[in-house]
Every structure is written in C-alpha cells, then in structure tokens.
N, C-alpha and C positions, 0 to 999 in steps of 0.2 A: 532556403534549400540549396542555392548555388554554393554558399559558403560551406555548408555541411558536406556536399558531395565533393567539392574541391579538396577539403581536408581529407576525405577518404582516399584520394589519389596521391597522397604524399608519400606512400610507399607502395611497392609492387603488390604486396599481399592485399592491401586495402583495395587497390584497383582490381585485382583478380577477383576478389569477393564480389565487387560490384558487377563485373562482367559476368561472373558465374550466375548471379541472380537474374541478370537479363537473359542469359542463355536458358535458364530453367524455365522461363516463361514460354519458350518456343521449343522445348524438348520434344523430339520426335517429329518435328515439322520442318526439319532442315535448318538452314542458316537463319539467324535472327533477322527480322525485316528492317535493317538499319536505314534503308532508303525512306521508310515511312515515318521514322521517328524524328521529332523536331524539338529536342531538349535545349535548354540554355547552354551557351558556351561558357565553360568554367575555367578557361585559361589553358596555357600550355604546360606540359609536363616534360621532364628530362628523359624522354624516350626517343630512340633513333633506330631506324632500320637501315643497316649498311648495305652497300651494293652487292655484297656477297650473300645477302639474306640473313645475316646475323642481327638479332635484336639486342639492343643495349638499353639498360635503365641506369641512369645516373653514372654513366661511364663504364658500367660493368656488364658483360654479356649475360643475357638471361639463359641459363643453362638448362632449364626445365622445358623440354620439348612440348609437354602438355600445356604449359602455361603460354608459350608462344602461340600454339594452335588456338587456344582459347581467345587470346587477344586478337588473332587474325580474323576471327569470325565477326568481330564488331568494328572492323576497319571500314572507313568510308572516305572517299575523296570527293570534295565538294566543288562547286563551280568556281570558287576562288583559287583552285589549284592546290589547296592544302589538304593534308590527310589527317583524319581524326579517329579517335576511338569514341564510339557512340553507344550509349545505352538509353533507355527510355527517360532517364532523369538527368543526364549530363552529356556534354560533348567536350573532349579535351584534345588539344592539338599535339601532334608528334612530328618528328622530322623523318623524312625519307630521302636517303642519299640518291637513289636511282628509282627503282620500282619496288613496291612493297613485297612482291613475291618473286621467287626464283624458280624457273622451270628446270627441274633436275633430271627428268627422265622423259623419253619419247618412245611411244610404240606406234607401229604401223599396221593397219588392218585394211580391210576392203569393205565398202558398202555401196550397193547399186553399181558395181563395176568401177567405182572410183576409190582412190586411196584415201584413207582417213588417218590423220595424224593426231594422236592422243598424248597429252602431256600431263605429267604429275608434278605438282609444285612442292616446294620444301615444307609447306604446311598442310599437305595432304589433299589439296584440291585436284580433281581429275577433270581435264577440260579437253574437248575435241575442237581442234581448229576448224572453222567453217563460217557460215554466214553470221551466226550469233557470237562467235568468238574469233574475230579476225587476227591474223598475224600482220605486224608491220615491221619494217626494217629501216634502220638508220645507219649511216656511216659516220663514225665518231672520231674526232681528233685528227692530228697531223699524220698519224699512222694508218688512217683509213680503216679503223676497226669496225667490223660489221657487228651491229647489235640488234638482234631480233627481239620483239616484244609480242606477247600473247595477251589478248583481252581475257580477263577472268570473270569479273562481274562489276556492275556499276561503272565507275571510272577507273577501276583498279586493273593493273596489268602485271604480268610476270615477265621479268627479263629472262630470256633463254640462256642458260649457263653456257660457257664456252665449249665444254665437252659435248653438250647436246647440240649446240649450234653447228658443230662439224657434221654430225649426222643429218641435221636438217638441210644443210647446204648440199650434201651429197645427193639429196633427192631433187635438187634444182634442175631445171631444164630451160632451154631457150624457147620462148613462146612469142609469137607475133601478137602484139596487143595494139590495136588501132594503128597498124602500119609500122610499129616500132618493135624491134627485136628486144625482148626483155628476158632477163634471167629471173625465173619465178619458181614457186613451189605450189603444188596443188594439194587440197584437202577438202573432203566432203563436197566436191563439186565446185569449189571456189578456187580461183587463181589469185595468188598473193605475190605481186611483183617485188623482187628484191632490189634490182637496179637494171639499168640498161646493159645489154649484153656486151657492148663495146667498152664498158667501164670495169669489167671483171678483173682486169690485170692490176688495177690499183688497190685491190683489197689486201689488207693485212690479215692473213688466215693462219 
C-alpha cells in the first residue's frame, strides 16, 4: 500500500486526486479529521509553502487556487515539528518556509462589549482571535521586524501579512500586565502582549 500511494504522489494531479477522495469522505462535515488519521509515512514530496503563502510543486508555483485550498484542508503539523499532507491512507512530508497560512485580511467587530478581531487567510479560513485562537508576536532579525502569528487549527498558524500587521498594531494599547507595562492588543476578551512598552522604539515598522 505504501508503495502504491507514494507512486500516486509523484505528480500534483495524482496527489490532488488522493486528497479529493479523502475530502469526499467528509463532504458536508467541515474539514477532514486529519488529527484522527494515522496512516503510514510514505516519504517526502517536492512541495513547499513559501513565506508569502505561495505553494510550489517541483519548483513551480501551483497556480490553481482551488488546488491549493484542497491541499490546505489536509495539512497537519506533528509533534516532530514537520508539516505533512495527510489522508486516511498516507502521510507525505512537505517543506514550510515560515507558516503554512497567511492572514491577508482583518475585520473588527464587537461582542459582549469587547473588540473581536477576525482574520481571513489566503486559503479561505476565517478565524476569530481569542481564547481558542491566540495571537503571538515575535521580533525577527537584526532589523527587529515584528511578526504576528495567529493560531488556525491543530498546530498550524497563519503569519499575519505586513499590510494587515499595520492595522493590527494600530489597535495596540499599553496595558499593565502583572506590574509591567506591555504593548498589547485585545480580542474576544483576551489580551495578547506584543512586547514591553519601553521596547516599542526598536521596532522596524
């Protein structure tokens, strides 16, 4: 079985057919339950998700948006830190340059008197930042580039795009957290610290 399924993934069309069959099994019931599947590992394939959210197969961008969205539904990041495409019959490894998803749009609403930040990813996920989907922030590189990430599902995150990051930071405020002044954002009753307020000047924005 492993040899047969690995052969099926030697081209994007074969892999898409396999993923489509897996998706058909859960049609009308939301995303496929990849966390519950335990298929054999069938090796790595030459697929990569770049930091800008572009998917590549064998060095060529995957231009079909529907195909990318199909693949995105069976992504899983395991405890080993690697990301896989998972179906009921096989698991294949892919490369991810940064995060598997990119948050490309943010909306602001109100719920129970609190602001609610809702993000849309490049593959169509709509996620409200809050207790179940926290935001985290890192400061990257010598230029102190702020990089926000949003939990989407499982161990998968979306990198907040630079354009959206500006809107997100505009909503920041200085909040006292355990006696320390922190620059933070609020959503759905949660407070997500960005950094110490006295470190704001070092940001590359």
